[in-house]
C-alpha positions as CSV (number, residue, x, y, z in Angstrom):
1,F,13.2,-8.7,14.4
2,V,10.8,-11.5,13.6
3,V,11.5,-15.1,12.8
4,D,9.3,-16.1,9.9
5,T,8.5,-19.0,7.6
6,N,7.0,-18.9,4.2
7,P,4.8,-21.9,3.6
8,N,2.6,-22.2,0.6
9,Y,-1.0,-23.5,0.8
10,T,-1.4,-24.1,-2.9
11,N,0.7,-24.0,-6.1
12,I,-2.3,-24.1,-8.3
13,C,-2.3,-20.8,-10.2
14,T,-3.7,-19.3,-13.3
15,I,-1.5,-16.2,-13.5
16,D,1.4,-17.7,-15.5
17,C,4.2,-15.3,-14.5
18,I,7.2,-16.0,-16.7
19,F,9.7,-16.1,-13.8
20,C,7.8,-18.6,-11.7
21,A,8.8,-22.2,-11.5
22,F,6.4,-22.8,-8.6
23,Y,3.0,-22.8,-10.1
24,R,1.0,-25.6,-11.7
25,H,-2.3,-25.3,-13.6
26,P,-5.4,-27.0,-12.2
27,G,-5.2,-30.8,-12.8
28,E,-1.5,-30.7,-13.8
29,E,0.9,-33.2,-12.3
30,G,2.5,-31.9,-9.1
31,A,-0.4,-29.5,-8.4
32,Y,-1.5,-29.3,-4.7
33,T,-3.7,-27.5,-2.3
34,Y,-3.4,-28.2,1.4
35,S,-6.3,-28.3,3.8
36,V,-6.6,-25.7,6.5
37,D,-6.0,-28.5,9.0
38,H,-2.7,-29.3,7.4
39,M,-1.6,-25.7,7.4
40,I,-2.6,-25.1,11.0
41,Q,-0.5,-28.2,12.0
42,K,2.5,-26.7,10.0
43,F,2.0,-23.4,11.8
44,K,2.0,-25.1,15.2
45,E,5.2,-27.0,14.3
46,S,6.8,-23.7,13.2
47,A,5.7,-21.9,16.3
48,A,7.3,-24.7,18.4
49,Q,10.6,-23.9,16.7
50,G,10.4,-20.2,17.5
51,V,8.7,-18.8,14.5
52,T,6.8,-15.6,15.2
53,T,5.4,-14.7,11.8
54,I,3.8,-16.8,9.1
55,L,4.2,-15.2,5.7
56,L,1.6,-17.2,3.8
57,Q,1.3,-17.0,0.0
58,G,0.2,-19.3,-2.7
59,G,-1.0,-19.4,-6.2
60,V,-4.2,-17.8,-7.5
61,N,-6.4,-20.9,-7.3
62,P,-9.9,-20.2,-8.6
63,A,-11.3,-23.5,-7.0
64,L,-10.9,-22.2,-3.4
65,P,-13.9,-20.7,-1.8
66,F,-13.5,-17.5,0.1
67,E,-14.4,-19.3,3.3
68,Y,-11.1,-21.3,3.0
69,Y,-9.2,-18.0,3.4
70,E,-11.3,-16.8,6.2
71,D,-11.0,-20.1,8.0
72,M,-7.2,-20.1,7.6
73,V,-7.1,-16.6,9.2
74,R,-9.6,-17.4,12.0
75,R,-8.0,-20.6,13.0
76,T,-4.5,-19.3,12.9
77,V,-5.4,-16.4,15.2
78,S,-7.3,-18.7,17.6
79,E,-5.2,-21.9,17.5
80,V,-1.7,-20.5,17.0
81,P,-1.9,-17.1,18.7
82,E,1.9,-16.9,19.2
83,V,2.4,-16.3,15.5
84,H,1.4,-13.2,13.5
85,P,-0.4,-14.1,10.3
86,H,1.0,-12.0,7.4
87,F,-1.1,-13.6,4.7
88,F,-2.0,-13.2,1.0
89,S,-0.4,-11.1,-1.7
90,T,-2.4,-8.5,-3.7
91,S,-2.8,-11.0,-6.6
92,E,-4.3,-13.6,-4.3
93,I,-6.6,-11.0,-2.7
94,I,-7.8,-9.9,-6.2
95,G,-8.2,-13.5,-7.2
96,M,-10.2,-14.6,-4.1
97,A,-12.4,-11.5,-4.4
98,D,-13.1,-12.1,-8.0
99,G,-13.9,-15.8,-7.4
100,A,-16.3,-14.9,-4.6
101,G,-18.0,-12.1,-6.5
102,L,-16.7,-9.6,-3.9
103,S,-15.0,-6.2,-4.3
104,V,-11.5,-6.1,-3.1
105,R,-12.7,-3.9,-0.2
106,E,-15.3,-6.5,0.8
107,A,-12.7,-9.3,0.7
108,L,-10.3,-7.3,2.8
109,E,-13.0,-6.3,5.3
110,R,-14.0,-10.0,5.7
111,L,-10.4,-11.0,6.2
112,W,-10.0,-8.2,8.8
113,K,-13.1,-9.4,10.6
114,A,-11.5,-12.9,10.6
115,G,-8.4,-11.5,12.3
116,L,-5.9,-10.6,9.6
117,R,-4.0,-7.4,10.3
118,S,-1.1,-7.3,7.7
119,I,-0.5,-8.4,4.1
120,P,2.7,-9.0,2.3
121,G,3.9,-6.9,-0.6
122,G,4.3,-9.8,-3.1
123,G,3.0,-9.3,-6.6
124,A,4.5,-5.8,-7.0
125,E,7.5,-7.2,-8.9
126,I,8.5,-3.9,-10.4
127,L,5.8,-1.3,-10.4
128,S,6.4,-0.4,-14.0
129,D,3.7,-1.5,-16.4
130,R,6.2,-1.7,-19.2
131,V,7.9,-4.5,-17.3
132,K,4.8,-6.0,-15.7
133,K,3.3,-6.6,-19.2
134,K,6.3,-8.7,-20.1
135,I,6.8,-10.8,-16.9
136,S,3.4,-11.0,-15.2
137,S,0.7,-9.6,-17.5
138,K,-2.2,-11.5,-15.9
139,K,-1.4,-10.0,-12.5
140,G,-2.7,-6.7,-13.5
141,T,-1.2,-3.3,-13.5
142,S,0.8,-1.3,-11.0
143,A,-2.4,0.6,-10.3
144,D,-4.1,-2.7,-9.4
145,W,-1.4,-3.5,-6.8
146,L,-1.4,0.0,-5.4
147,S,-5.2,0.0,-5.2
148,V,-5.3,-3.1,-3.1
149,M,-2.6,-1.7,-0.8
150,R,-4.4,1.7,-0.6
151,T,-7.7,-0.1,0.3
152,A,-6.0,-2.3,2.9
153,H,-4.4,0.7,4.6
154,E,-7.7,2.5,4.6
155,I,-9.2,-0.4,6.6
156,G,-6.2,-0.5,9.0
157,Y,-3.9,-3.1,7.7
158,K,-0.1,-2.8,7.8
159,S,1.8,-4.1,4.8
160,T,5.2,-4.6,3.3
161,A,6.3,-3.8,-0.3
162,T,8.6,-5.9,-2.3
163,M,10.7,-5.3,-5.3
164,M,11.8,-8.1,-7.6
165,Y,14.8,-6.8,-9.6
166,G,17.7,-8.2,-11.6
167,H,15.7,-9.3,-14.7
168,L,14.2,-7.0,-17.4
169,E,13.9,-3.8,-15.5
170,T,16.0,-0.6,-16.1
171,D,17.2,1.8,-13.5
172,E,14.3,4.0,-14.5
173,D,11.9,1.2,-13.7
174,I,13.4,0.8,-10.2
175,V,13.1,4.5,-9.6
176,E,9.4,4.4,-10.8
177,H,8.7,1.6,-8.4
178,L,10.2,3.4,-5.5
179,E,8.5,6.6,-6.4
180,Q,5.1,4.9,-6.5
181,I,5.7,3.2,-3.1
182,R,6.8,6.6,-1.6
183,N,3.7,8.3,-3.1
184,L,1.4,5.7,-1.6
185,Q,3.1,6.1,1.8
186,D,2.7,9.8,1.6
187,E,-1.0,9.4,0.8
């Protein structure tokens, strides 16, 4: 078992998922982005309370340079070694890669070099494009999510896979999601 916490470093996001009450557009009231210093302090406080894993996710914030993410990983590994950094959903990875003019593989390799070893499965929602088009059309397709995960595992990452259900999906969509995850695991 792990004891984890799920802080967010930014709520600025340009993806506009219909189910999300968390995000704010750039410049909108209530929008925030925390410094790496602020987040490291939060991680240290969490570790002092027995947290062993930090599941870090945030919005897709186009204003953040790629170095912000690398610094977050590097500093977590060096300054809070008692926690495992489980950082950045596939949507964030795609967004940070695009913003930096990198391929997803290049972004994942740079994060690996910084010390990241696992990524969360957020952003999958339901791996049914019929549903994804309705609830999170700017997050990309199921194939996009699977491609990031495939690439991450080729590099050596471990990951989780999430399923968000209880909204617009059918039983068939759930089976499709599980089948796609199983096929990727087999691969």
